[in-house]
N, C-alpha and C positions, 0 to 999 in steps of 0.2 A: 289069565283073563280069557273069558270066552265071549261069545257073541252077545250073550245076555247083558254083559257089563258095558256094552257100547252105549255112549251117551245119547240121550234123546235130543230132539230139536230144542232150540231156544238156548238160554244161558246154560252153560254146561253144569249139570247137577250130578255128575257121576259120584259114586260113593268112594271110588278109589282116590288115593292121596293126591294125584297130580292135578285134580280139579278143585282142590280145597285150599284153604290158607295153610300153607306148610310152614314148618319151623326150619330154621337154619340147621338144626341138629340133624334133621332127616337126610339132608343132602350135603352136610359138611360145609355149608357156606358161611363165611365169617366176615365178608366184606362189609364195611360200615356204609350206611346209606343216609341220604338226606332225611331230616326229621319229617314225619308224616303228619298232615293235618287232615284227619279223617272225619267223615260225616258221623255225627252222633247217632243217627238213626240206622247206621250200617250202609251196605251197598245199595245204591239207588236201583229202582226197577229197570229191567232191560227194555230196550226199545222194541216195538212190535216187529214181528217177523215181516221181512220185505221180499219174500220169495227167495229162491235160491237156484243154484246151478241145475238141480234136478227138475226144474220147470221145463227144461229142454227135453222133449221126448227122446228116449234112447240113452240117456245118461243116468248113471248111478254114482253115489258118493259113499265112501266108507272111510272111517277113521279107526286107528288103533293106537292106544296109549300104552307105553311101558310104565310099569308101576315102581321100578327101582330108582328111577329119576325122571324128571319132567322132560319127556321127549316122545316122539311118535311119528306116524306117517299118515298121509291122506291119499286115497286113490280115487281117481275119476275113471269109471269104466264106461267104455263105448263099445259094447260087445258086438254090435252089428257093424262097427267100423265108423270112422269119422274122418273127414278131410281136416288137415291140421296145418298150422303155421306157428312160428315162434319168433320172438324178438327179444334178444338179450342186451340190456343196456348197462347193467352194473359191471364193474371192473373186477369183481371177485366171484364169478359164477362157479357153481358145481353142477354139471349137467351130464345127461346121457341121451344119445339118439336125437340130438337136435339138428345135426347136419342134414339128416335125411328129410327134414321138413322143408328144406329149401325148394323153391318151385322148380329148379332145374334138375333135381334128383328124382329117381324113378318111383320110389314108394309113394303110393297115392292115398293111403289111409292108415290110421293108427287104431289101436284097440283099447288103450288106457293111457293115462298120465299119472305118474307117481310124484307126489310132493313129500319131502321127508326132512326131519331134523337129522342131527348127527354129522353135519358137514359132509365131506366126501365119503366118509364111511357109510352114510345113509343111502348112497346110491345103490347099495346092495338090496334095498327093499324093492326095487323095480324087478329084481329076479323073482321075487315072490309073486308078483302080478303075472309075469311071464309063465310061471308054473301053473298058476290058477287058470289062466286062459288056455294053455296047452291041454290041460286035463279036460277041458270042455270043447276041445277041437276048434278053438277060435284062433285065427291068424291068417297070414298070407299063405296060400297054397303054392308051395314051391315044387310040387311034384313028388317030393320025398318026405316032406313034413310040413305041417302048418306052423308058421313062425309068427308069434304075436309081436306086435310092434308097440313098445312101451317107452316113450320118452319120459325123462325124469329130471327133476331139479331138487337141490337141497339147500337148506339154510343152516346157519351156525348156531347151535345151542349147547355146545360142549362145556361151557363155563358153569353150567348149573349141575352140580353133582359130579360123579365120576365120569370122565370122558370115555372110559372104556365101555360104558353102557350106551348103546345107540341102536337105532332101527337096523334090521337086517332082512334077509330073505323071508324068514318066518314071520316077522312083523308085517311085511308087505302082503304076504299071503293072508294073514288074519284080517288085515284091512279089507281085502277083497271079499272075504267071507261075510264081513259086516256091512258091505255096500248095499244100498237100497235106493229106491226112487222117491222116497218120502222127503219131508222137510230136512234140510241140512243142519246138523248140529254145529254150533258156533262157540267161539270162546276158547277155553283151554282144552282143546281136543286135537288129535292127530298131529299134523305137522306144526300146528300152533301151540302145542302143549308147553314147550319151553321157550316160545318166542317172546322177545322183549323189544322195546322201542326207546328212542331218545338216548342212545348210548354213545353219541359222538364225543362227549366229554368224559366218558367213563361210566361204568355200570352203577356206581353209587347214586347217580342222579336219574337212572332209567326207570321205566314203567313196563307194565305187562302188555304184550301183544297177544295175538291169537289168530283164530280162523274167523272169517266173516264171509257172508254170501248175500247176494241180492239179485233181483231180476227186474226187467222192464218189459211191458207188453204194449205194443202199438198196433192195433188191429190184430192181424194174424201173426205178426212178427214178434218173436220172443228173443231177447238178448239177456244173458245172465252171466254172473261172474262169481268165482270163489277165490279168496285171497288168504294167504298165510303171511302175516305181517310181522317181520323181525327187522325193522328198519333202524338205521343209525339216526335218522332225522325225527322231527316232530310229526305228529299226525294232525291234520287240519281238516275240519269239516268245511267243504267248499260252499255249502249253503249259508254258513254264517261267517266264514273266514276266521273262525276261532280255533285255537289249538285245543284238542280234546285229550291228548296224551303225548308225552315226550319227555325231554330233559327238564328236571325240576331244579329250582334254585337250591343252593346248598343249605339255606336256612329253612327250607320246606314251605316258603310263603307263597309260592306260585310257580308258573312255568318260566324257565330261563329264556325261552324263545331263541332257538339256535340261530336262525337267520339274522335276527336283530343283533345278537351278540357278535356274530361274524362281521356284520356291517360296521359295528362300532369300534372293534378292536381286533388286533391280530391275536389269535389264540395262544395262550401260554400252556394251556392244558393239552394233553395228548389227544389227538383225534383218533377215535377207535378205528382199528385197521382190520379189514377182511373178516369181520365177525358178525355180519348182518345178512340182509337179503329179504326182499319181498317177492313172493311167488304168486302168480295169478293164472287161473284158467278161465278164459272168457269164451262163451259159446253162444251160438244162435241156431235157429231152425231155418236159416236162410240157405239157399242152394248156392254155395260159393266154391270156387276151385282153390288150388293151393296158393296161387299168386294172390288171390283176394283174401284168403284167410291170413296170409302173412301181413297184408296191409292192415287188416283188422287188429292184429297183434301190435303193429306199430302205433296205430291210432289209440289203442287202449292205454299205451304208456302215458298219453296226455292225462288220463284220469289218475294214474299213479302220481304224476307230477303235481296235480291239483291237491292231492291228499297227503303227500309226504314232502317235507322240506327240511334239509336238503335231500335230494334223491339222485339215484344213478351215480353215486360217489365211488371213489376208488375202493371204499370199504364195504360196498354193497354188491350183491350179485343179482340184481333185479332182473327177473325173467317173466315174460308173459307168453303163455300158450293160447292159441286161438283155435277153436273147433267149429266145424260146420256140420250140422246134421239136418237132413230133410231137404226139401225142394221148394221151400217158400220163395217166391220171387221177391227180391229186395234190392234196393239201391245200395251200393257199396258204401257210399258216403254216409247214408243213414245208419247202416249197421255199425260202421266204425265210430260214428258220433255217439251212438247209444252204448257201444262197448266202453268208451272212455267214461261215460257217466256212471255205468253200473260198476266199473272197476273202482272208481273213487268211493262209491257207496259201500262196496264190500270191504274196502280197507278201513273206513271209519267204523263199520260194524264190528270188525275184528277186535278193536280196542274197547268199544262200548260193551261188547258181550263178554269180555275177559273178566276173570276174577284174580285177586292178588295172589302172588306166589313168592314165598320167602320175603326178601326185602324189596320186591318189585310190586308196588301198589297198582291197582287197576283204576281206570278212569272213573268207575262207579264209586270208588272209595273216597275220592278227594273232595274237600269242601272249598278249596280256594277257587276264585273266579277263572273262567276260561281265559286262555292266553290271547 
């Protein structure tokens, strides 16, 4: 795959197989799924673009999808440097270079964030971003070399096809080559290519996740987020309170409603373990220091909790990176509040922009009422 095959903005319309309705034969998937009740007119139109992470000056986003199975990686480039923080609340995270983002540690800026499929194997994709940046002489000047700082986090998508196929250094490098400052591609792209949601009672009832992005402008302040959504829980639109994607009833008649099910009875079904994770990069043009960006990452988790239920479970590795670029004066509470709002919007968009994959239907496919 070359840069020309990089998906355009909007619902992913790539011609490569990972963004289309794939057959089980292509990836050797044989698991039975709940019956589908599909819209007779096909997938509903995507929602209008709501801005994206690249609305923050100084940020670029690039995706790369592997063609041999549904997986990939997504890079956020901050080549001029960005102040960064992180907050990890899921109990099954896979991360790199997150300790250095603590306020008491000495590194003051990063140069990229890598989000990847492939579970722990996918952390190798960050090395591709390091190579890309080093070639361009971007990084911390140590006196003997410029060292690019690239925190990373991964999600689990190894159950779709051969687990021996996963993002690596070359994949991460290609994502950097594809990065641009234009509208962010969403849906079945990058780290969201093999993402699924609603898996807490097993994959047979699950649906397709993906990548979503959104931004908010208040005067001169811009806050934006990008989310790779691979959650064990249901995805809920906070504006309506309705489930838009998640675990389906076994007869295909509607959403199971995970939270309600757990309120009404002790689960006999196996609760999916360690195979999930929602990853978010939230950024602003506010002039914040490391302590403040870490606080923004904490507050942004409120947006994750509004849009995913259950969230931060033992089987999720939920992680939010927060970036600050620019010198716009802003109130920290204001930035954090908007960060939570834009995080929830990006999460909802990730499932609304997705298209079906094997036996995982997308939100746009289903005809039964919202949960």
